[in-house]
Structure formats: structure tokens, C-alpha cells
N, C-alpha and C positions, 0 to 999 in steps of 0.2 A: 485907598487904605482901609476904609470902612468895609468894603466888599471883601478884602483880604481877611479881616478879623472875623467876619460872619462865616466865611468859608472855613477858616481854621476851627472855629467853634463847632461847626457842623461835623467836621472830620473827627474832632476829639470826641464828640458825643456818639458818633457812629462807632468809633473804635472801642468806646467804653461800654455801650449798651448792646451793640450788635455782636453776634457770634459768627464764627465761620459756619457756612452751611453744613448741616449734618450729612453724614453718609447714610443715605436711605437706600440700603443695598439689598440685593438678593444673591443667594448662592446658586449660580447657574450650573446645573448638572451637565456634564459632558454628554453629548449625543452619540449614539452608536454610529450614525451616518451623518453625512454633511448636511448642514442646515443653511437656510437663507434668511433674508431680512424679515420675512413674515413671521418667523419664529421669535423675533425680538419684539414685535409689536405689542404682545401682552405685557412684556416687562415695562415698556413705555406707558402702557395704559394703567398699570398699578402705581405709577408715579415714582418708580425707582430711579435714582440718579446715578447709582453705582451697581456693579455686579462683580462677584468673585468668579473668576475663571479658574477651573480646578483640574489641571492635568495630573495624571496619577503615575506613581511608580509602585511596583509590587514586590513583596517579600514573601518567601515561601512559608516561613515560620518565625517565631520570635527570636531565634538564635541564628538565622540565616544571614551571613555577612555580605549580602549583595542585594542591590535594588535593581530590578528589571524595569526598564522604562523606554518609552518612545519606540515601540516595536509594532509591526503590522497587526499582530494579534489583538492589540488593544482597540477599544472603541475610538472612533475618529476624534471625538471631542476630548479624549484623554491623552492624545499625542500632541507633539509640538505643532504639526501642521493644522490640526483641528483647533487647538488653542489660539493660534495666530489668526485664523479666519474668524473665529468667534469674537475675538477682540475687535477685529475690523468691523464686523457687523454691529456690535454694541456701540462702538465709537461713532459709526455713521448715524446712529440714532441719538447721539448726544449723551451716551451713558459711559461714565468713567469705569475703569477696571482696577481691581486688585487681583494680581496674579497669585494664586494660592496652590502651589504644587503640594500634593499630599501622597502619603504612603498608605497602601492597603495591604494588610497581612491576610494571607489565605485563611478562609473560614471566618473572617471577621474578628480575629483576635485583636485585642486592644493595643494600639501602637505604643501607648505609654509603657507597656511591659516589654518592649524590645530590649534585649539585654544579652550581649555576647558573653561567651564562656571562656574567652582567652584574650590576652592583649593583642595577639596577632589577628584574631577575628575582629576585634574592635577597630584596628587600623584598616583592615580590608573594608569593613562596613563604612567607616568614615570616608574613605576615598570614593566609594561607590555613591554615598549620599552627596558628597561634594560635587561629583560629576552631574548628578541629577539636578541639584539646585542651581549650579552654575549654568547649565543649559537653559533653564527657564529665567535665570537672572539676565542672561544675554538676550533672550527673546523679549523680556520685559523692557530692557533698554532699547532694543530695536523698535519696539512698538510704542515707546514713550508711555509705558504704563505708570501711573502715579504712585502705586503702592505694590510692594512685593512682600508676601508672607513667606518667611524662610523655613517654616516647619509647622506641623500641626500635632498637638497632643503627644509629645515625645519626652515626657518628664524624666524617665529613667536615663535615657540617652543624654538629655540636657544636663541633668544634675550630676551624673557620673563623669561626664566628659566636658566639663566647662571650658577647659583650655582650648580644646578643639573648636568649640562654638565661637569663642572669641576670635580665633584665627580665621574661621570660616566667614564670619561677619565682615572682617577686613577684606577678604578675597571677594566677597559679593560686592562690597562697595567699590572695589577697583574696576568692576565691569558694569555696575548698575548705579545710576545717579539719583534715583527716586527715593521715596520714603520706605523704611523697613518696619515690619512688625513680625511677630511670632504668635501663633495661636495656641495658648496653653489651656488645658482643661480647667474647669471651674474650681476644682479642689486642689490644684497645684500652682495656680497662677502666682502666688506669692513667693515661690521657690525658684523661679527662673533667675539665673545669675547674671543675665546680660541685658536687662531692661534699659540700663543707662546707655547702651550702645545702639539702641533702636530709636525709632521715632514715635511709635505707639506701643502701649501696653495692650497686647491682644489677648482677649479672653473668649473662650467658647462657653457661653453663659448658660449652661444647663444646671443652674443652682436649684436645689430643692426648696420650694417656697410654700407648699401646702400639702396636707395629708387628706384633704377633702375630695369627695367624689366629683363634685362640680363646685370648685371653690369660687367664692365671691370676689369681686374686685377689691374690696376692703381687706379681706383675708390675705389675698395675694400680695397686696402692697405692704401689709404688716410683715409677711413672710420674707420680704426682700430686705428688711432693715438690718439684720445681722450681717448679711452678705455685703450690703452696700457700705456699711461701716468699714469693713475690711478693704473693699475696693478703694474707697476714699483715702484710707490710711496709706495704702501703697502708692496711690497717685501723688499724694503730698510728699512722700519721701523721694520718689523718682522724678517727679515734675514733668511727666509726659502724659499726653491725653490717653484716656481709656477708649479702646475700640472693641466692640463685640464682634470678633471675627466670625463667630456663629452665634445665632440666637434663634429660638423657636420652640414650639410646643406641638405635640400631637393632638389631634381632635379626638381624644379618648378620655374615659373616666380616669380620675387621679392623675391628670396630666402634669400637675405641679409637684407630685411626690418624688418621682425619679425621671426628670425631663430628658435625661440622656438615653432612656430605655428605647431601643429601636427594634425590639423583637417582633416577630411576624404574626403575632396573634391577631385574629379577626374579631370584629364586633366591638361592643362597648363604646360605640361612637358617641362623642360628646362635643358637639360643635360649639356650645356655649362655653365650655371649659377652655377651649382653645382661644376664643375671642376674649374672654376675661383675662387669661394669662398674658396674652399679647398686649392688651390695653394696659394692664398693671405695669408691665416692664417698660412700655413706652412712657407712661406717666411718671415713673420713677427716675428715668434716665435722660430722656431726650431734651429736657430743658436745662440740664446741668452744663455749666460752661466748660467743665473738664472732660466732658463726654463727647467723643468724635462722631458716634453713630454706630451702625452695625449692619450685618449681612444676615438676612433671614434665611433660615435653613428649611426647605430647599426648594428650588424652582426648576421645573422641567421644560424642555424645549417644545414638546408636543402638548401645548396647553389644553386643547379641546379634548384630549384623551386621558387626562390624569386628574387625580383628586376627586372632587365631588362629595356630596353630602352623605354618602355611605362609606367614605374612606376615612380610616382612623390614623393615617400617617402624618408626617410633619407638614407636607405641603399645604399651603392655603388655597391652592388653585381650585376654582369652582366651588368654594365654600364661603360661608358668611365672612370668614376672616380675610378673604381677598378684598372684599369691599371695605372692611375695616382698615386694612393696611393702605389701600388706595386713598382713603380719606385722611389717615394719619400722615402719610407721606406727602399728600397734597397740602395739608395744613402747615406742615413744617416748612414748605417753600415760601409761605406768606409772612 
């Protein structure tokens, strides 16, 4: 009887003080050609325990009522067969997967501005999007993927067609039995009408946190406070954990000013700004009990050929920030 009470006390203490392991994830970019297990080894080395696998559908313009997907002209990693094999390779290395089908609008137009010009076109687009998402919901179920993200940065579509999304979520749950999230942009996450139907509040966390050229850690943490207050407020209302479906910073001057900016300018490399910004985000969120973790944007399969200390893009590969994330993700395991 004494052993029983000791065991019971231990279990209670563990459940009260311990948290679920955080999602220490990377956003694994689909490869043009087939990959093998050696391409997964760097993900293991950085101590990631999750990866987002991101098949793509394409839309010609912001008013085009059809999604083109799973065709031979796409990159291998952006089709269903490539996504399936990528999941297998990640799982073989002990890495869990969030399936994250995404839309790309030609010329990089922002998906949040997709907006049909007639009811007929909305209905056509909705059917096309449903086919796209259900294909990958079925694949996620087949592969026993733990999390499915049902859309990324589609705020106009989501807010204007809320009834459609409610029905779509029910259809997805009829074929997929895992956890659901949706990835909304940092400035619209409070307006998604269906958080209570999902398992995680998903945010692409490109919040502006500093106007400085090379912001300090203290400045960045202070810059987070106004945004963190809003995140906490929504979390308390909905009662679901927060998941950063994307987070990251470029290794460039003023990286905290407009973190969403992905323009192709060269130069202005600032490795310190990237490490400071990532450290601040980690320190602000990873110890919070309501925070599930996040997926670092972004990680390429050909590790030895990307990134580097003259690269000003988002990837941390072959930069000081890679060792930082390796350390932070390792510490989180302990």
C-alpha cells in the first residue's frame, strides 16, 4: 500500500510539473528530385523531433477558381508520392511529421488575398481546394501522421467563407483521425472563425519585434510583449495550445522589423541579428505550458549546398544559428 501511494504521488507530481514534449520542428522543403536517408541525417543532428512536410498546389492568380496539384510537372517533394516517401524517411529516423499542404500563387502573390469575383467561382474554388486537402488528409491517415495543417495564410478565404470551412473540417475528420491545425498569418490569427473545431491554434509567427539594424536580445524580448499578450488572450478564450506553424528570421539587417519579408535582395548579411531573434523567440515561448512548439522556416534537403555565412535568407543551415537551434532543441529534451 505504501508503494502505491509513493507511485501515485510521483505520477501526480509529474503531471503537474511536467509538460508535453515541445514540438522542436523544421519546415522541410520539398526536393526537386527523390531523396534518401542521408538527406534526413542533418535534421537529426540539429535535434529536431518534428518536421513539416509541405506538398504544394498552384493557383494561376488571385481570382483563379482552381488549384492544380499532384501533377508530374511539380517537384518530386511537392507531389503525393514525394511527400509519402519523405514522411517514411523522417519516420525511420524517429522524426514525427506535420503534413502541411500549401498553395502557391503564381509570381508569389500573397495567398491571403485570394478572393473570387462571383459565387459560382467561389464554389468552384472550394471544390478544388477540398479535393486538394482531402487527398493529403487521406495520405496523412495512411501514413499515421500525427498533425495535419488544413491551410496556410488564407485569411480572406477563411473569413468570407466560414460556413464552407466548418463543413470542410468535418469532412477532413471523417477521413483523418489525427490532430488538426491551420496556419494563419501573424496579423490575422485572431480572426479565424474555427479555432474551436481544431486541436491547435496555428500561427505563422512573423511578428514585427524590432526596428533596429542588429537588435539586442533584450530589445527583441521587449518587442514580443504586445504580441504575446494577444496570443495569450486568444489561447485563454479558445483553450487550445498555440503552435507556431512557421517561425524564423533571415540573417539580414533589420530582421525583426518585417520578418515576413522574403524579397531577393543580396547583402546586408547579419548573422548576429538572426541568432538574437531566434533566441528571444525561444526564451519567450518554449517554457510556456500553453505553447506546443514550432516549425523553423525553412530547411533544405541538400544541407551541404545551402545557407552559409554569406547567405541572408531564412535558413539557419551552415550558419551560427544552426548550432544555436541544435543547442536549444537539445536542451529542451532534457
